[in-house]
Backbone as XML, in Angstrom:
<?xml version="1.0"?>
<chain id="A" units="angstrom">
  <residue number="1" name="MET">
    <atom name="N" x="115.098" y="235.421" z="164.605"/>
    <atom name="CA" x="113.893" y="235.340" z="165.374"/>
    <atom name="C" x="112.680" y="235.414" z="164.350"/>
  </residue>
  <residue number="2" name="GLU">
    <atom name="N" x="111.798" y="234.524" z="164.606"/>
    <atom name="CA" x="110.545" y="234.447" z="163.743"/>
    <atom name="C" x="109.689" y="235.728" z="163.993"/>
  </residue>
  <residue number="3" name="SER">
    <atom name="N" x="108.931" y="236.004" z="163.037"/>
    <atom name="CA" x="108.006" y="237.142" z="163.213"/>
    <atom name="C" x="106.877" y="236.855" z="164.279"/>
  </residue>
  <residue number="4" name="LEU">
    <atom name="N" x="106.455" y="237.882" z="164.878"/>
    <atom name="CA" x="105.384" y="237.717" z="165.862"/>
    <atom name="C" x="104.169" y="237.038" z="165.332"/>
  </residue>
  <residue number="5" name="GLY">
    <atom name="N" x="103.805" y="237.478" z="164.061"/>
    <atom name="CA" x="102.629" y="236.788" z="163.413"/>
    <atom name="C" x="102.823" y="235.333" z="163.333"/>
  </residue>
  <residue number="6" name="LEU">
    <atom name="N" x="104.115" y="234.773" z="163.002"/>
    <atom name="CA" x="104.261" y="233.378" z="162.730"/>
    <atom name="C" x="104.144" y="232.734" z="164.225"/>
  </residue>
  <residue number="7" name="GLN">
    <atom name="N" x="104.841" y="233.389" z="165.189"/>
    <atom name="CA" x="104.748" y="232.839" z="166.574"/>
    <atom name="C" x="103.314" y="232.716" z="167.133"/>
  </residue>
  <residue number="8" name="VAL">
    <atom name="N" x="102.436" y="233.632" z="166.770"/>
    <atom name="CA" x="101.119" y="233.655" z="167.230"/>
    <atom name="C" x="100.351" y="232.486" z="166.492"/>
  </residue>
  <residue number="9" name="ALA">
    <atom name="N" x="100.602" y="232.360" z="165.140"/>
    <atom name="CA" x="99.958" y="231.300" z="164.378"/>
    <atom name="C" x="100.395" y="229.963" z="164.972"/>
  </residue>
  <residue number="10" name="VAL">
    <atom name="N" x="101.628" y="229.801" z="165.217"/>
    <atom name="CA" x="102.088" y="228.472" z="165.828"/>
    <atom name="C" x="101.511" y="228.306" z="167.171"/>
  </residue>
  <residue number="11" name="LEU">
    <atom name="N" x="101.359" y="229.359" z="168.031"/>
    <atom name="CA" x="100.711" y="229.289" z="169.302"/>
    <atom name="C" x="99.244" y="228.698" z="169.205"/>
  </residue>
  <residue number="12" name="PHE">
    <atom name="N" x="98.510" y="229.180" z="168.283"/>
    <atom name="CA" x="97.107" y="228.615" z="168.051"/>
    <atom name="C" x="97.087" y="227.302" z="167.450"/>
  </residue>
  <residue number="13" name="LEU">
    <atom name="N" x="97.991" y="226.878" z="166.578"/>
    <atom name="CA" x="98.074" y="225.602" z="166.044"/>
    <atom name="C" x="98.630" y="224.482" z="166.923"/>
  </residue>
  <residue number="14" name="LEU">
    <atom name="N" x="99.627" y="224.799" z="167.718"/>
    <atom name="CA" x="100.298" y="223.953" z="168.652"/>
    <atom name="C" x="99.373" y="223.633" z="169.835"/>
  </residue>
  <residue number="15" name="ALA">
    <atom name="N" x="98.558" y="224.654" z="170.191"/>
    <atom name="CA" x="97.650" y="224.425" z="171.298"/>
    <atom name="C" x="96.554" y="223.342" z="170.961"/>
  </residue>
  <residue number="16" name="ILE">
    <atom name="N" x="96.310" y="223.098" z="169.688"/>
    <atom name="CA" x="95.227" y="222.075" z="169.281"/>
    <atom name="C" x="95.720" y="220.641" z="169.658"/>
  </residue>
  <residue number="17" name="PRO">
    <atom name="N" x="96.963" y="220.165" z="169.394"/>
    <atom name="CA" x="97.278" y="218.821" z="169.883"/>
    <atom name="C" x="97.479" y="218.798" z="171.438"/>
  </residue>
  <residue number="18" name="ILE">
    <atom name="N" x="97.853" y="219.824" z="171.998"/>
    <atom name="CA" x="97.920" y="219.928" z="173.469"/>
    <atom name="C" x="96.516" y="219.710" z="174.129"/>
  </residue>
  <residue number="19" name="ALA">
    <atom name="N" x="95.594" y="220.433" z="173.561"/>
    <atom name="CA" x="94.195" y="220.297" z="174.035"/>
    <atom name="C" x="93.684" y="218.900" z="173.790"/>
  </residue>
  <residue number="20" name="CYS">
    <atom name="N" x="93.993" y="218.297" z="172.615"/>
    <atom name="CA" x="93.429" y="217.050" z="172.305"/>
    <atom name="C" x="94.048" y="215.952" z="173.243"/>
  </residue>
  <residue number="21" name="VAL">
    <atom name="N" x="95.321" y="216.049" z="173.506"/>
    <atom name="CA" x="95.941" y="214.945" z="174.413"/>
    <atom name="C" x="95.374" y="215.151" z="175.783"/>
  </residue>
  <residue number="22" name="ALA">
    <atom name="N" x="95.375" y="216.361" z="176.299"/>
    <atom name="CA" x="94.894" y="216.620" z="177.748"/>
    <atom name="C" x="93.413" y="216.264" z="177.906"/>
  </residue>
  <residue number="23" name="TRP">
    <atom name="N" x="92.579" y="216.536" z="176.864"/>
    <atom name="CA" x="91.200" y="216.169" z="176.972"/>
    <atom name="C" x="91.048" y="214.671" z="176.913"/>
  </residue>
  <residue number="24" name="THR">
    <atom name="N" x="91.743" y="214.047" z="175.965"/>
    <atom name="CA" x="91.562" y="212.577" z="175.763"/>
    <atom name="C" x="91.945" y="211.835" z="177.093"/>
  </residue>
  <residue number="25" name="VAL">
    <atom name="N" x="93.150" y="212.143" z="177.633"/>
    <atom name="CA" x="93.569" y="211.487" z="178.870"/>
    <atom name="C" x="92.618" y="211.767" z="179.993"/>
  </residue>
  <residue number="26" name="THR">
    <atom name="N" x="92.155" y="212.907" z="180.123"/>
    <atom name="CA" x="91.235" y="213.259" z="181.382"/>
    <atom name="C" x="89.757" y="213.034" z="181.180"/>
  </residue>
  <residue number="27" name="HIS">
    <atom name="N" x="89.235" y="212.745" z="179.912"/>
    <atom name="CA" x="87.861" y="212.650" z="179.798"/>
    <atom name="C" x="87.395" y="211.385" z="178.963"/>
  </residue>
  <residue number="28" name="GLU">
    <atom name="N" x="88.143" y="210.957" z="178.067"/>
    <atom name="CA" x="87.593" y="209.996" z="177.115"/>
    <atom name="C" x="87.609" y="208.574" z="177.576"/>
  </residue>
  <residue number="29" name="GLU">
    <atom name="N" x="86.814" y="207.805" z="177.015"/>
    <atom name="CA" x="86.604" y="206.341" z="177.465"/>
    <atom name="C" x="87.821" y="205.484" z="177.370"/>
  </residue>
  <residue number="30" name="VAL">
    <atom name="N" x="88.642" y="205.825" z="176.369"/>
    <atom name="CA" x="89.895" y="205.023" z="176.130"/>
    <atom name="C" x="90.727" y="205.014" z="177.375"/>
  </residue>
  <residue number="31" name="PHE">
    <atom name="N" x="90.738" y="206.018" z="178.179"/>
    <atom name="CA" x="91.644" y="206.122" z="179.373"/>
    <atom name="C" x="90.841" y="206.032" z="180.680"/>
  </residue>
  <residue number="32" name="ARG">
    <atom name="N" x="89.571" y="205.473" z="180.560"/>
    <atom name="CA" x="88.624" y="205.463" z="181.704"/>
    <atom name="C" x="89.307" y="204.625" z="182.945"/>
  </residue>
  <residue number="33" name="GLU">
    <atom name="N" x="89.749" y="203.519" z="182.661"/>
    <atom name="CA" x="90.293" y="202.654" z="183.823"/>
    <atom name="C" x="91.542" y="203.353" z="184.490"/>
  </residue>
  <residue number="34" name="PRO">
    <atom name="N" x="92.531" y="203.811" z="183.698"/>
    <atom name="CA" x="93.684" y="204.466" z="184.435"/>
    <atom name="C" x="93.170" y="205.785" z="185.138"/>
  </residue>
  <residue number="35" name="ARG">
    <atom name="N" x="92.230" y="206.461" z="184.530"/>
    <atom name="CA" x="91.707" y="207.724" z="185.064"/>
    <atom name="C" x="91.006" y="207.453" z="186.409"/>
  </residue>
  <residue number="36" name="GLU">
    <atom name="N" x="90.146" y="206.285" z="186.487"/>
    <atom name="CA" x="89.412" y="205.943" z="187.707"/>
    <atom name="C" x="90.429" y="205.525" z="188.799"/>
  </residue>
  <residue number="37" name="PHE">
    <atom name="N" x="91.534" y="204.805" z="188.338"/>
    <atom name="CA" x="92.564" y="204.576" z="189.374"/>
    <atom name="C" x="93.175" y="205.807" z="189.924"/>
  </residue>
  <residue number="38" name="CYS">
    <atom name="N" x="93.450" y="206.714" z="189.096"/>
    <atom name="CA" x="94.087" y="207.964" z="189.554"/>
    <atom name="C" x="93.106" y="208.760" z="190.476"/>
  </residue>
  <residue number="39" name="VAL">
    <atom name="N" x="91.757" y="208.770" z="190.034"/>
    <atom name="CA" x="90.767" y="209.428" z="190.933"/>
    <atom name="C" x="90.777" y="208.845" z="192.290"/>
  </residue>
  <residue number="40" name="ARG">
    <atom name="N" x="90.704" y="207.478" z="192.340"/>
    <atom name="CA" x="90.748" y="206.786" z="193.616"/>
    <atom name="C" x="92.033" y="207.136" z="194.443"/>
  </residue>
  <residue number="41" name="ARG">
    <atom name="N" x="93.168" y="207.076" z="193.729"/>
    <atom name="CA" x="94.462" y="207.458" z="194.490"/>
    <atom name="C" x="94.570" y="208.868" z="194.969"/>
  </residue>
  <residue number="42" name="SER">
    <atom name="N" x="93.939" y="209.699" z="194.128"/>
    <atom name="CA" x="94.000" y="211.129" z="194.476"/>
    <atom name="C" x="93.155" y="211.397" z="195.700"/>
  </residue>
  <residue number="43" name="LYS">
    <atom name="N" x="92.332" y="210.534" z="196.074"/>
    <atom name="CA" x="91.417" y="210.782" z="197.215"/>
    <atom name="C" x="91.948" y="209.890" z="198.490"/>
  </residue>
  <residue number="44" name="GLU">
    <atom name="N" x="92.559" y="208.666" z="198.137"/>
    <atom name="CA" x="92.867" y="207.797" z="199.226"/>
    <atom name="C" x="94.372" y="207.778" z="199.698"/>
  </residue>
  <residue number="45" name="CYS">
    <atom name="N" x="95.247" y="208.393" z="198.940"/>
    <atom name="CA" x="96.702" y="208.399" z="199.346"/>
    <atom name="C" x="96.854" y="209.116" z="200.623"/>
  </residue>
  <residue number="46" name="ARG">
    <atom name="N" x="97.797" y="208.691" z="201.417"/>
    <atom name="CA" x="97.922" y="209.288" z="202.745"/>
    <atom name="C" x="98.754" y="210.658" z="202.608"/>
  </residue>
  <residue number="47" name="ARG">
    <atom name="N" x="99.595" y="210.650" z="201.679"/>
    <atom name="CA" x="100.530" y="211.819" z="201.634"/>
    <atom name="C" x="99.874" y="212.819" z="200.555"/>
  </residue>
  <residue number="48" name="TRP">
    <atom name="N" x="100.013" y="214.052" z="200.892"/>
    <atom name="CA" x="99.348" y="215.130" z="200.100"/>
    <atom name="C" x="100.132" y="215.099" z="198.673"/>
  </residue>
  <residue number="49" name="TYR">
    <atom name="N" x="101.359" y="214.889" z="198.525"/>
    <atom name="CA" x="102.006" y="215.042" z="197.259"/>
    <atom name="C" x="101.617" y="213.798" z="196.366"/>
  </residue>
  <residue number="50" name="GLN">
    <atom name="N" x="101.353" y="212.669" z="196.966"/>
    <atom name="CA" x="100.864" y="211.508" z="196.274"/>
    <atom name="C" x="99.386" y="211.842" z="195.764"/>
  </residue>
  <residue number="51" name="ARG">
    <atom name="N" x="98.636" y="212.447" z="196.484"/>
    <atom name="CA" x="97.216" y="212.805" z="196.097"/>
    <atom name="C" x="97.325" y="213.773" z="194.928"/>
  </residue>
  <residue number="52" name="LYS">
    <atom name="N" x="98.301" y="214.697" z="195.052"/>
    <atom name="CA" x="98.440" y="215.761" z="193.964"/>
    <atom name="C" x="98.974" y="215.145" z="192.681"/>
  </residue>
  <residue number="53" name="PHE">
    <atom name="N" x="99.876" y="214.154" z="192.785"/>
    <atom name="CA" x="100.346" y="213.614" z="191.603"/>
    <atom name="C" x="99.303" y="212.900" z="190.898"/>
  </residue>
  <residue number="54" name="PHE">
    <atom name="N" x="98.500" y="212.007" z="191.529"/>
    <atom name="CA" x="97.380" y="211.347" z="190.872"/>
    <atom name="C" x="96.383" y="212.285" z="190.307"/>
  </residue>
  <residue number="55" name="TYR">
    <atom name="N" x="96.103" y="213.337" z="191.064"/>
    <atom name="CA" x="95.030" y="214.322" z="190.650"/>
    <atom name="C" x="95.448" y="215.001" z="189.292"/>
  </residue>
  <residue number="56" name="LEU">
    <atom name="N" x="96.661" y="215.154" z="188.991"/>
    <atom name="CA" x="97.111" y="215.747" z="187.797"/>
    <atom name="C" x="96.592" y="215.034" z="186.531"/>
  </residue>
  <residue number="57" name="PHE">
    <atom name="N" x="96.288" y="213.730" z="186.629"/>
    <atom name="CA" x="95.813" y="212.915" z="185.483"/>
    <atom name="C" x="94.364" y="212.896" z="185.426"/>
  </residue>
  <residue number="58" name="THR">
    <atom name="N" x="93.675" y="213.646" z="186.320"/>
    <atom name="CA" x="92.148" y="213.717" z="186.262"/>
    <atom name="C" x="91.669" y="215.118" z="185.842"/>
  </residue>
  <residue number="59" name="CYS">
    <atom name="N" x="92.507" y="216.087" z="185.886"/>
    <atom name="CA" x="92.112" y="217.432" z="185.612"/>
    <atom name="C" x="92.795" y="217.851" z="184.268"/>
  </residue>
  <residue number="60" name="GLU">
    <atom name="N" x="91.941" y="218.295" z="183.417"/>
    <atom name="CA" x="92.380" y="218.664" z="181.954"/>
    <atom name="C" x="93.229" y="219.940" z="182.171"/>
  </residue>
  <residue number="61" name="TYR">
    <atom name="N" x="92.937" y="220.859" z="182.992"/>
    <atom name="CA" x="93.756" y="222.038" z="183.121"/>
    <atom name="C" x="95.183" y="221.729" z="183.744"/>
  </residue>
  <residue number="62" name="CYS">
    <atom name="N" x="95.167" y="220.884" z="184.787"/>
    <atom name="CA" x="96.506" y="220.547" z="185.340"/>
    <atom name="C" x="97.369" y="219.720" z="184.389"/>
  </residue>
  <residue number="63" name="PHE">
    <atom name="N" x="96.656" y="218.780" z="183.802"/>
    <atom name="CA" x="97.419" y="217.902" z="182.908"/>
    <atom name="C" x="97.960" y="218.675" z="181.681"/>
  </residue>
  <residue number="64" name="SER">
    <atom name="N" x="97.260" y="219.659" z="181.216"/>
    <atom name="CA" x="97.654" y="220.396" z="179.989"/>
    <atom name="C" x="98.917" y="221.087" z="180.268"/>
  </residue>
  <residue number="65" name="HIS">
    <atom name="N" x="99.403" y="221.423" z="181.472"/>
    <atom name="CA" x="100.635" y="221.951" z="181.816"/>
    <atom name="C" x="101.734" y="220.930" z="181.381"/>
  </residue>
  <residue number="66" name="TYR">
    <atom name="N" x="101.578" y="219.820" z="181.842"/>
    <atom name="CA" x="102.599" y="218.719" z="181.561"/>
    <atom name="C" x="102.712" y="218.412" z="180.105"/>
  </residue>
  <residue number="67" name="VAL">
    <atom name="N" x="101.472" y="218.403" z="179.443"/>
    <atom name="CA" x="101.553" y="218.067" z="177.969"/>
    <atom name="C" x="102.191" y="219.203" z="177.288"/>
  </residue>
  <residue number="68" name="THR">
    <atom name="N" x="101.992" y="220.429" z="177.820"/>
    <atom name="CA" x="102.635" y="221.626" z="177.198"/>
    <atom name="C" x="104.158" y="221.620" z="177.395"/>
  </residue>
  <residue number="69" name="VAL">
    <atom name="N" x="104.627" y="221.175" z="178.511"/>
    <atom name="CA" x="106.144" y="221.044" z="178.657"/>
    <atom name="C" x="106.662" y="220.061" z="177.762"/>
  </residue>
  <residue number="70" name="PHE">
    <atom name="N" x="105.931" y="218.984" z="177.565"/>
    <atom name="CA" x="106.393" y="217.974" z="176.536"/>
    <atom name="C" x="106.498" y="218.603" z="175.196"/>
  </residue>
  <residue number="71" name="PHE">
    <atom name="N" x="105.430" y="219.224" z="174.745"/>
    <atom name="CA" x="105.466" y="219.917" z="173.451"/>
    <atom name="C" x="106.464" y="221.072" z="173.281"/>
  </residue>
  <residue number="72" name="LEU">
    <atom name="N" x="106.743" y="221.666" z="174.416"/>
    <atom name="CA" x="107.817" y="222.789" z="174.347"/>
    <atom name="C" x="109.152" y="222.116" z="174.107"/>
  </residue>
  <residue number="73" name="PHE">
    <atom name="N" x="109.376" y="220.988" z="174.715"/>
    <atom name="CA" x="110.622" y="220.218" z="174.603"/>
    <atom name="C" x="110.795" y="219.759" z="173.310"/>
  </residue>
  <residue number="74" name="VAL">
    <atom name="N" x="109.771" y="219.170" z="172.664"/>
    <atom name="CA" x="109.762" y="218.577" z="171.293"/>
    <atom name="C" x="109.872" y="219.627" z="170.233"/>
  </residue>
  <residue number="75" name="THR">
    <atom name="N" x="109.159" y="220.730" z="170.330"/>
    <atom name="CA" x="109.107" y="221.690" z="169.308"/>
    <atom name="C" x="110.054" y="222.894" z="169.464"/>
  </residue>
  <residue number="76" name="ARG">
    <atom name="N" x="110.532" y="223.096" z="170.748"/>
    <atom name="CA" x="111.339" y="224.256" z="170.913"/>
    <atom name="C" x="110.617" y="225.631" z="170.722"/>
  </residue>
  <residue number="77" name="TYR">
    <atom name="N" x="109.316" y="225.586" z="170.884"/>
    <atom name="CA" x="108.551" y="226.816" z="170.645"/>
    <atom name="C" x="108.767" y="227.781" z="171.739"/>
  </residue>
  <residue number="78" name="HIS">
    <atom name="N" x="108.867" y="229.068" z="171.368"/>
    <atom name="CA" x="108.984" y="230.228" z="172.286"/>
    <atom name="C" x="108.192" y="231.307" z="171.715"/>
  </residue>
  <residue number="79" name="LEU">
    <atom name="N" x="107.881" y="232.243" z="172.669"/>
    <atom name="CA" x="107.090" y="233.344" z="172.215"/>
    <atom name="C" x="107.691" y="234.651" z="172.840"/>
  </residue>
  <residue number="80" name="LEU">
    <atom name="N" x="107.888" y="235.595" z="171.914"/>
    <atom name="CA" x="108.374" y="236.973" z="172.149"/>
    <atom name="C" x="109.954" y="236.992" z="172.394"/>
  </residue>
  <residue number="81" name="PHE">
    <atom name="N" x="110.510" y="236.046" z="173.157"/>
    <atom name="CA" x="111.917" y="236.024" z="173.492"/>
    <atom name="C" x="112.515" y="234.751" z="173.098"/>
  </residue>
  <residue number="82" name="GLU">
    <atom name="N" x="113.753" y="234.736" z="172.632"/>
    <atom name="CA" x="114.514" y="233.465" z="172.184"/>
    <atom name="C" x="115.142" y="232.751" z="173.388"/>
  </residue>
  <residue number="83" name="ASP">
    <atom name="N" x="115.135" y="233.319" z="174.454"/>
    <atom name="CA" x="115.776" y="232.614" z="175.686"/>
    <atom name="C" x="114.689" y="231.970" z="176.547"/>
  </residue>
  <residue number="84" name="TRP">
    <atom name="N" x="115.037" y="231.677" z="177.816"/>
    <atom name="CA" x="114.193" y="230.965" z="178.730"/>
    <atom name="C" x="112.842" y="231.634" z="178.955"/>
  </residue>
  <residue number="85" name="ARG">
    <atom name="N" x="112.915" y="233.003" z="178.789"/>
    <atom name="CA" x="111.601" y="233.752" z="178.971"/>
    <atom name="C" x="110.591" y="233.419" z="177.875"/>
  </residue>
  <residue number="86" name="GLY">
    <atom name="N" x="111.056" y="233.305" z="176.714"/>
    <atom name="CA" x="110.219" y="232.864" z="175.638"/>
    <atom name="C" x="109.544" y="231.603" z="175.722"/>
  </residue>
  <residue number="87" name="TYR">
    <atom name="N" x="110.349" y="230.631" z="176.364"/>
    <atom name="CA" x="109.680" y="229.282" z="176.678"/>
    <atom name="C" x="108.645" y="229.427" z="177.775"/>
  </residue>
  <residue number="88" name="LEU">
    <atom name="N" x="108.939" y="230.207" z="178.768"/>
    <atom name="CA" x="107.969" y="230.406" z="179.929"/>
    <atom name="C" x="106.714" y="231.078" z="179.464"/>
  </residue>
  <residue number="89" name="ILE">
    <atom name="N" x="106.914" y="232.232" z="178.653"/>
    <atom name="CA" x="105.672" y="232.878" z="178.115"/>
    <atom name="C" x="104.921" y="232.057" z="177.197"/>
  </residue>
  <residue number="90" name="GLY">
    <atom name="N" x="105.685" y="231.376" z="176.265"/>
    <atom name="CA" x="105.027" y="230.470" z="175.248"/>
    <atom name="C" x="104.337" y="229.297" z="175.954"/>
  </residue>
  <residue number="91" name="GLY">
    <atom name="N" x="104.891" y="228.833" z="177.026"/>
    <atom name="CA" x="104.234" y="227.739" z="177.823"/>
    <atom name="C" x="102.920" y="228.137" z="178.407"/>
  </residue>
  <residue number="92" name="PHE">
    <atom name="N" x="102.903" y="229.213" z="179.038"/>
    <atom name="CA" x="101.667" y="229.624" z="179.722"/>
    <atom name="C" x="100.649" y="230.117" z="178.637"/>
  </residue>
  <residue number="93" name="ALA">
    <atom name="N" x="101.104" y="230.653" z="177.533"/>
    <atom name="CA" x="100.148" y="231.034" z="176.513"/>
    <atom name="C" x="99.640" y="229.734" z="175.835"/>
  </residue>
  <residue number="94" name="LEU">
    <atom name="N" x="100.420" y="228.745" z="175.629"/>
    <atom name="CA" x="99.856" y="227.418" z="175.106"/>
    <atom name="C" x="98.858" y="226.839" z="175.979"/>
  </residue>
  <residue number="95" name="VAL">
    <atom name="N" x="99.086" y="226.783" z="177.349"/>
    <atom name="CA" x="98.176" y="226.249" z="178.259"/>
    <atom name="C" x="96.910" y="227.107" z="178.209"/>
  </residue>
  <residue number="96" name="TRP">
    <atom name="N" x="96.991" y="228.376" z="178.107"/>
    <atom name="CA" x="95.813" y="229.167" z="178.128"/>
    <atom name="C" x="94.966" y="228.971" z="176.906"/>
  </residue>
  <residue number="97" name="VAL">
    <atom name="N" x="95.543" y="228.907" z="175.762"/>
    <atom name="CA" x="94.889" y="228.690" z="174.524"/>
    <atom name="C" x="94.251" y="227.310" z="174.363"/>
  </residue>
  <residue number="98" name="ALA">
    <atom name="N" x="95.067" y="226.288" z="174.811"/>
    <atom name="CA" x="94.532" y="224.841" z="174.900"/>
    <atom name="C" x="93.340" y="224.804" z="175.753"/>
  </residue>
  <residue number="99" name="ASN">
    <atom name="N" x="93.390" y="225.494" z="176.871"/>
    <atom name="CA" x="92.265" y="225.349" z="177.832"/>
    <atom name="C" x="91.026" y="226.102" z="177.206"/>
  </residue>
  <residue number="100" name="GLN">
    <atom name="N" x="91.177" y="227.168" z="176.428"/>
    <atom name="CA" x="90.146" y="227.789" z="175.758"/>
    <atom name="C" x="89.450" y="226.798" z="174.736"/>
  </residue>
  <residue number="101" name="TYR">
    <atom name="N" x="90.299" y="226.093" z="174.006"/>
    <atom name="CA" x="89.855" y="225.032" z="173.098"/>
    <atom name="C" x="89.037" y="224.039" z="173.789"/>
  </residue>
  <residue number="102" name="MET">
    <atom name="N" x="89.516" y="223.459" z="174.884"/>
    <atom name="CA" x="88.788" y="222.522" z="175.638"/>
    <atom name="C" x="87.545" y="222.922" z="176.227"/>
  </residue>
  <residue number="103" name="SER">
    <atom name="N" x="87.492" y="224.260" z="176.608"/>
    <atom name="CA" x="86.274" y="224.799" z="177.063"/>
    <atom name="C" x="85.188" y="224.973" z="175.994"/>
  </residue>
  <residue number="104" name="LEU">
    <atom name="N" x="85.584" y="225.344" z="174.843"/>
    <atom name="CA" x="84.731" y="225.476" z="173.604"/>
    <atom name="C" x="84.313" y="224.020" z="173.265"/>
  </residue>
  <residue number="105" name="TYR">
    <atom name="N" x="85.167" y="223.042" z="173.267"/>
    <atom name="CA" x="84.754" y="221.647" z="172.946"/>
    <atom name="C" x="83.784" y="221.164" z="173.877"/>
  </residue>
  <residue number="106" name="ASN">
    <atom name="N" x="84.040" y="221.443" z="175.246"/>
    <atom name="CA" x="83.093" y="220.897" z="176.228"/>
    <atom name="C" x="81.687" y="221.595" z="176.076"/>
  </residue>
  <residue number="107" name="ARG">
    <atom name="N" x="81.669" y="222.843" z="175.749"/>
    <atom name="CA" x="80.453" y="223.562" z="175.560"/>
    <atom name="C" x="79.693" y="222.928" z="174.315"/>
  </residue>
  <residue number="108" name="LEU">
    <atom name="N" x="80.469" y="222.633" z="173.294"/>
    <atom name="CA" x="79.876" y="222.107" z="172.029"/>
    <atom name="C" x="79.247" y="220.735" z="172.382"/>
  </residue>
  <residue number="109" name="ARG">
    <atom name="N" x="79.963" y="219.937" z="173.119"/>
    <atom name="CA" x="79.471" y="218.534" z="173.508"/>
    <atom name="C" x="78.225" y="218.775" z="174.369"/>
  </residue>
  <residue number="110" name="LEU">
    <atom name="N" x="78.201" y="219.723" z="175.281"/>
    <atom name="CA" x="76.960" y="219.880" z="176.088"/>
    <atom name="C" x="75.848" y="220.280" z="175.313"/>
  </residue>
  <residue number="111" name="ASP">
    <atom name="N" x="75.993" y="221.254" z="174.390"/>
    <atom name="CA" x="74.971" y="221.646" z="173.469"/>
    <atom name="C" x="74.361" y="220.458" z="172.650"/>
  </residue>
  <residue number="112" name="ILE">
    <atom name="N" x="75.395" y="219.657" z="172.057"/>
    <atom name="CA" x="74.880" y="218.468" z="171.276"/>
    <atom name="C" x="74.134" y="217.517" z="172.089"/>
  </residue>
  <residue number="113" name="LYS">
    <atom name="N" x="74.578" y="217.232" z="173.332"/>
    <atom name="CA" x="73.870" y="216.292" z="174.193"/>
    <atom name="C" x="72.534" y="216.843" z="174.586"/>
  </residue>
  <residue number="114" name="SER">
    <atom name="N" x="72.425" y="218.212" z="174.861"/>
    <atom name="CA" x="71.130" y="218.751" z="175.151"/>
    <atom name="C" x="70.154" y="218.610" z="174.016"/>
  </residue>
  <residue number="115" name="GLU">
    <atom name="N" x="70.664" y="218.898" z="172.792"/>
    <atom name="CA" x="69.803" y="218.688" z="171.603"/>
    <atom name="C" x="69.308" y="217.338" z="171.348"/>
  </residue>
  <residue number="116" name="LYS">
    <atom name="N" x="70.216" y="216.300" z="171.761"/>
    <atom name="CA" x="69.796" y="214.929" z="171.599"/>
    <atom name="C" x="68.746" y="214.530" z="172.630"/>
  </residue>
  <residue number="117" name="ILE">
    <atom name="N" x="68.852" y="215.089" z="173.797"/>
    <atom name="CA" x="67.755" y="214.841" z="174.875"/>
    <atom name="C" x="66.468" y="215.436" z="174.428"/>
  </residue>
  <residue number="118" name="GLU">
    <atom name="N" x="66.591" y="216.673" z="174.078"/>
    <atom name="CA" x="65.298" y="217.279" z="173.603"/>
    <atom name="C" x="64.648" y="216.553" z="172.431"/>
  </residue>
  <residue number="119" name="THR">
    <atom name="N" x="65.410" y="216.062" z="171.510"/>
    <atom name="CA" x="64.907" y="215.336" z="170.415"/>
    <atom name="C" x="64.285" y="214.032" z="170.855"/>
  </residue>
  <residue number="120" name="THR">
    <atom name="N" x="64.832" y="213.304" z="171.808"/>
    <atom name="CA" x="64.346" y="212.092" z="172.384"/>
    <atom name="C" x="63.106" y="212.361" z="173.117"/>
  </residue>
  <residue number="121" name="ILE">
    <atom name="N" x="62.952" y="213.407" z="173.849"/>
    <atom name="CA" x="61.743" y="213.788" z="174.535"/>
    <atom name="C" x="60.629" y="214.045" z="173.572"/>
  </residue>
  <residue number="122" name="LYS">
    <atom name="N" x="60.932" y="214.832" z="172.561"/>
    <atom name="CA" x="59.939" y="215.178" z="171.521"/>
    <atom name="C" x="59.426" y="213.913" z="170.861"/>
  </residue>
  <residue number="123" name="GLU">
    <atom name="N" x="60.364" y="212.980" z="170.454"/>
    <atom name="CA" x="59.954" y="211.760" z="169.803"/>
    <atom name="C" x="59.079" y="210.918" z="170.848"/>
  </residue>
  <residue number="124" name="LYS">
    <atom name="N" x="59.341" y="210.829" z="171.960"/>
    <atom name="CA" x="58.464" y="210.086" z="173.021"/>
    <atom name="C" x="57.109" y="210.721" z="173.094"/>
  </residue>
  <residue number="125" name="VAL">
    <atom name="N" x="57.059" y="212.088" z="173.219"/>
    <atom name="CA" x="55.825" y="212.770" z="173.274"/>
    <atom name="C" x="54.999" y="212.465" z="172.019"/>
  </residue>
  <residue number="126" name="ALA">
    <atom name="N" x="55.642" y="212.587" z="170.840"/>
    <atom name="CA" x="54.913" y="212.336" z="169.638"/>
    <atom name="C" x="54.358" y="210.920" z="169.519"/>
  </residue>
  <residue number="127" name="LYS">
    <atom name="N" x="55.160" y="209.861" z="169.890"/>
    <atom name="CA" x="54.694" y="208.495" z="169.931"/>
    <atom name="C" x="53.621" y="208.365" z="170.942"/>
  </residue>
  <residue number="128" name="LYS">
    <atom name="N" x="53.589" y="209.025" z="172.052"/>
    <atom name="CA" x="52.595" y="208.829" z="172.939"/>
    <atom name="C" x="51.286" y="209.486" z="172.508"/>
  </residue>
  <residue number="129" name="VAL">
    <atom name="N" x="51.384" y="210.698" z="171.754"/>
    <atom name="CA" x="50.176" y="211.373" z="171.187"/>
    <atom name="C" x="49.574" y="210.433" z="170.167"/>
  </residue>
  <residue number="130" name="ILE">
    <atom name="N" x="50.421" y="209.839" z="169.311"/>
    <atom name="CA" x="49.989" y="208.970" z="168.185"/>
    <atom name="C" x="49.283" y="207.739" z="168.779"/>
  </residue>
  <residue number="131" name="SER">
    <atom name="N" x="49.816" y="207.099" z="169.748"/>
    <atom name="CA" x="49.318" y="205.927" z="170.374"/>
    <atom name="C" x="48.061" y="206.238" z="171.119"/>
  </residue>
  <residue number="132" name="ASP">
    <atom name="N" x="47.806" y="207.388" z="171.604"/>
    <atom name="CA" x="46.609" y="207.851" z="172.282"/>
    <atom name="C" x="45.453" y="208.006" z="171.406"/>
  </residue>
  <residue number="133" name="GLU">
    <atom name="N" x="45.726" y="208.327" z="170.100"/>
    <atom name="CA" x="44.683" y="208.698" z="169.144"/>
    <atom name="C" x="43.865" y="207.519" z="168.676"/>
  </residue>
</chain>
């Protein structure tokens, strides 16, 4: 059994690609068309399970669970226990850490966007003041 320190280090490292994949599929332009299709289907399907299936591809939190299952299968990562309990605990821990990363990334993007908007407004005001002189 690996040391707890190594397990925790792997937890924080493995959550990075999980967050990256989940965010990219659910937010980035490269997957816009399939995501828009899934959004439509998640609202228009007649059966609830079809709506839920398509919704999974539009929500980073939901999708991160499936990405995590894939990474657990590929890496055989487990936390605290070497049996099925370790996979279960490790899976939920990975989802939680990955979603913390995505929340931080989203906050950073909002801050950058806000700063760009403020800069644009200040530049327009400065140009207006200069042109009025």
